[in-house]
Legacy VTK file of the C-alpha trace (Angstrom):
# vtk DataFile Version 3.0
C-alpha trace
ASCII
DATASET POLYDATA
POINTS 279 float
235.506 -61.781 157.285
233.704 -61.446 153.946
230.006 -60.518 154.064
227.531 -63.169 153.002
225.766 -62.711 149.720
222.100 -61.898 149.784
219.711 -64.716 148.834
218.460 -62.697 145.872
221.871 -62.786 144.266
221.930 -66.566 144.402
218.841 -66.750 142.212
220.082 -64.284 139.586
220.966 -66.962 136.978
217.292 -67.925 136.786
216.505 -64.750 134.872
218.561 -65.516 131.753
217.640 -69.200 132.014
213.902 -68.487 131.979
214.266 -65.830 129.306
216.337 -68.161 127.134
213.855 -71.024 127.488
210.952 -68.782 126.465
212.876 -66.985 123.714
214.027 -70.161 121.974
210.557 -71.397 120.838
209.451 -67.808 120.274
212.440 -67.217 118.008
211.705 -70.439 116.139
208.095 -69.321 115.680
209.041 -65.872 114.365
212.161 -66.636 112.333
211.695 -70.319 111.536
209.647 -69.907 108.322
212.369 -67.652 106.910
214.911 -70.474 107.016
212.709 -73.484 106.246
211.611 -74.834 102.940
208.072 -75.765 102.032
207.001 -78.695 104.258
205.698 -80.807 101.400
205.947 -84.532 100.836
209.313 -85.652 99.516
210.747 -88.797 97.924
211.860 -90.223 101.277
208.330 -91.423 102.096
206.506 -91.553 105.435
208.287 -92.226 108.737
211.752 -91.933 107.230
214.613 -92.056 109.709
216.876 -89.139 110.443
219.507 -88.401 107.858
221.383 -85.688 106.030
218.364 -84.772 103.921
215.893 -84.932 106.831
217.641 -84.156 110.169
214.517 -85.124 112.159
213.048 -87.592 109.688
209.641 -87.369 108.039
206.087 -87.634 109.343
203.183 -89.880 108.322
202.672 -87.857 105.129
206.326 -87.942 104.152
206.964 -84.309 105.060
210.171 -83.100 106.670
209.694 -82.852 110.454
212.232 -80.032 110.809
210.426 -77.936 108.198
207.115 -78.557 109.982
208.722 -77.567 113.283
210.023 -74.292 111.858
206.657 -73.455 110.268
204.346 -74.545 113.103
205.192 -72.047 115.821
203.495 -69.006 114.324
200.052 -70.532 114.600
200.657 -72.320 117.928
202.058 -69.305 119.787
200.540 -66.565 117.632
196.957 -67.577 118.366
197.670 -67.941 122.098
199.497 -64.616 122.466
196.892 -62.836 120.342
194.081 -64.291 122.446
195.706 -63.134 125.694
196.306 -59.660 124.268
192.644 -59.370 123.247
191.501 -60.716 126.630
193.525 -58.113 128.509
192.461 -55.343 126.139
188.752 -56.049 126.610
188.793 -57.467 130.141
191.315 -54.949 131.447
189.277 -52.026 130.159
186.071 -53.460 131.640
187.827 -54.056 134.970
189.203 -50.515 135.129
185.820 -49.004 134.259
184.099 -51.131 136.907
186.694 -50.269 139.565
186.403 -46.531 138.952
182.606 -46.463 138.599
180.983 -44.055 141.057
177.646 -45.908 141.015
177.146 -49.537 141.860
174.784 -50.208 138.951
177.542 -49.287 136.499
179.843 -51.806 138.181
177.144 -54.485 138.021
176.344 -53.680 134.398
179.967 -54.180 133.380
180.851 -57.275 135.423
177.673 -59.356 135.751
177.175 -60.061 132.020
180.725 -61.383 131.880
179.944 -63.817 134.694
177.694 -65.709 132.284
180.785 -66.956 130.456
182.586 -68.131 133.599
180.821 -71.511 134.080
180.870 -72.398 130.373
183.315 -75.208 129.502
186.085 -73.720 127.416
186.327 -76.554 124.910
182.549 -76.397 124.452
182.798 -72.754 123.429
185.648 -73.577 121.046
183.660 -76.508 119.628
180.679 -74.272 118.871
182.948 -71.723 117.180
184.681 -74.473 115.202
181.352 -75.595 113.727
180.861 -72.295 111.923
184.486 -71.265 111.329
186.398 -74.505 111.071
190.069 -74.098 110.282
190.080 -70.362 111.054
192.914 -69.324 113.414
191.217 -65.961 113.993
188.013 -67.671 115.179
189.919 -69.929 117.580
191.884 -66.981 118.967
188.668 -65.002 119.479
187.041 -67.961 121.260
190.012 -68.378 123.608
190.060 -64.616 124.222
186.327 -64.596 125.008
186.592 -67.247 127.728
189.519 -65.360 129.297
187.854 -61.930 129.355
185.714 -62.551 132.507
188.566 -63.702 134.805
190.823 -60.931 133.516
188.119 -58.314 134.132
187.506 -59.548 137.678
191.240 -59.655 138.393
191.851 -56.100 137.162
188.766 -54.819 138.986
189.858 -56.373 142.297
193.433 -55.123 141.896
192.432 -51.569 140.964
189.459 -51.108 143.291
191.391 -49.740 146.284
193.430 -47.320 144.194
190.359 -46.055 142.311
188.571 -45.185 145.561
191.658 -43.928 147.425
192.124 -40.337 148.662
194.978 -39.945 146.178
192.664 -40.625 143.226
190.083 -38.210 144.655
192.754 -35.545 145.101
193.854 -35.951 141.496
190.267 -35.533 140.320
189.774 -32.409 142.425
193.028 -31.016 141.029
191.530 -31.240 137.558
193.365 -34.298 136.232
191.570 -36.028 133.374
189.924 -39.409 133.768
192.496 -41.002 131.465
195.386 -39.570 133.476
193.966 -40.877 136.756
193.241 -44.312 135.338
196.543 -44.776 133.520
198.750 -42.965 135.999
197.422 -44.346 139.277
194.723 -46.985 138.988
196.213 -49.051 136.166
199.672 -48.867 137.693
198.375 -50.298 140.958
197.122 -53.359 139.080
200.416 -54.085 137.323
201.654 -56.460 140.041
198.656 -58.826 139.988
198.466 -58.582 136.200
202.143 -59.527 135.846
201.628 -62.454 138.212
198.641 -63.615 136.166
200.220 -63.051 132.765
202.497 -66.082 132.751
199.713 -68.403 133.872
197.232 -66.828 131.441
199.537 -67.302 128.437
200.260 -70.889 129.501
196.529 -71.563 129.722
195.962 -69.998 126.296
198.725 -72.158 124.768
197.065 -75.195 126.352
193.612 -74.256 125.042
194.796 -73.504 121.515
196.861 -76.674 121.493
193.932 -78.722 122.804
191.612 -77.344 120.123
194.101 -78.159 117.368
194.938 -81.546 118.898
191.260 -82.534 119.010
190.682 -81.406 115.434
188.549 -78.393 116.410
190.971 -75.805 115.123
193.276 -75.854 112.166
193.258 -78.248 109.245
194.666 -81.729 110.113
197.466 -81.209 107.594
198.540 -77.819 108.986
202.147 -77.550 110.237
200.969 -76.379 113.669
202.841 -77.874 116.636
199.719 -79.257 118.309
198.405 -80.610 115.003
201.780 -82.281 114.422
201.547 -83.947 117.845
198.030 -85.209 117.113
198.989 -86.458 113.669
202.241 -88.116 114.779
201.023 -89.897 117.898
199.902 -92.946 115.929
203.424 -93.482 114.596
205.194 -92.482 117.804
207.289 -95.651 117.905
208.256 -95.359 114.243
209.006 -91.621 114.231
209.178 -90.160 117.780
210.656 -86.820 116.649
207.428 -85.901 114.871
205.822 -85.733 118.330
208.722 -84.996 120.685
210.090 -81.979 118.798
206.879 -79.865 118.750
205.965 -81.028 122.264
209.384 -79.899 123.510
208.818 -76.469 121.966
205.475 -75.998 123.725
206.791 -77.220 127.084
209.963 -75.125 126.830
208.009 -71.967 126.083
205.536 -72.355 128.951
208.159 -73.380 131.518
210.558 -70.616 130.488
207.840 -67.969 130.506
206.702 -68.892 134.012
210.278 -68.971 135.335
210.913 -65.566 133.802
207.766 -63.918 135.164
208.257 -65.482 138.619
211.777 -64.100 138.808
210.677 -60.646 137.692
208.028 -60.621 140.416
210.561 -61.747 143.014
212.879 -58.914 142.043
210.007 -56.435 142.144
209.067 -57.545 145.657
212.700 -57.311 146.745
212.998 -53.749 145.433
209.769 -52.783 147.190
211.050 -54.160 150.497
214.338 -52.304 150.048
212.476 -49.068 149.364
210.361 -49.511 152.501
213.470 -50.049 154.614
LINES 1 280
279 0 1 2 3 4 5 6 7 8 9 10 11 12 13 14 15 16 17 18 19 20 21 22 23 24 25 26 27 28 29 30 31 32 33 34 35 36 37 38 39 40 41 42 43 44 45 46 47 48 49 50 51 52 53 54 55 56 57 58 59 60 61 62 63 64 65 66 67 68 69 70 71 72 73 74 75 76 77 78 79 80 81 82 83 84 85 86 87 88 89 90 91 92 93 94 95 96 97 98 99 100 101 102 103 104 105 106 107 108 109 110 111 112 113 114 115 116 117 118 119 120 121 122 123 124 125 126 127 128 129 130 131 132 133 134 135 136 137 138 139 140 141 142 143 144 145 146 147 148 149 150 151 152 153 154 155 156 157 158 159 160 161 162 163 164 165 166 167 168 169 170 171 172 173 174 175 176 177 178 179 180 181 182 183 184 185 186 187 188 189 190 191 192 193 194 195 196 197 198 199 200 201 202 203 204 205 206 207 208 209 210 211 212 213 214 215 216 217 218 219 220 221 222 223 224 225 226 227 228 229 230 231 232 233 234 235 236 237 238 239 240 241 242 243 244 245 246 247 248 249 250 251 252 253 254 255 256 257 258 259 260 261 262 263 264 265 266 267 268 269 270 271 272 273 274 275 276 277 278
């Protein structure tokens, strides 16, 4: 009688599926501008149907939808990924410092000022930034990063608090290990699980916020080839030229769904390996 396969093996195909779904829009964002021409207005006119010259037709300004699609990913995903990286750099450092603080007032000094940003509506913060730096992708990325720093700091602090105050950390300090070695070798490593679980959701939220800002006209210029800007600009002619909206929307949805599938599967495998090691 053949042994039954473990349940984990049945879910193995999800890993390449999730990775492929996330890598496809990411590859378009990185490599697309290298293979696309300038997305300027052509002789075909606005809302032209699909054809040999324009595989996805043209938008309301007569520009090739495929060229816009290949050019628009760098801003749509670049701002979101940059904002998350900045949020984890600032918030993660603040969380680690607060978790390892020996005195309570240091912990309060690091965390409480960040709590001021928690109740602020995100789009309100982006709107205020857009007034002074309209059309600046750096300003939008910094605004999205700023509203994500407080939850990231609290997450890292909560995940690293037990390890920072554990007997193992105290033993490493007494042995003469440096503060950086203790934080990076023990405390930060203990927070990797919660951080990995949060990362997929955090990037999805950042993509949503950046897309919302551009869709509402608070971010990039209305003629920019950004995916969210293309959706906002093409929604009025959705019935005449659906690909101007469906193509960039499909890229955003595919990236977020694939990223979450990929991170969920990685976490499931990590939990499975931990259980096997305990046994």
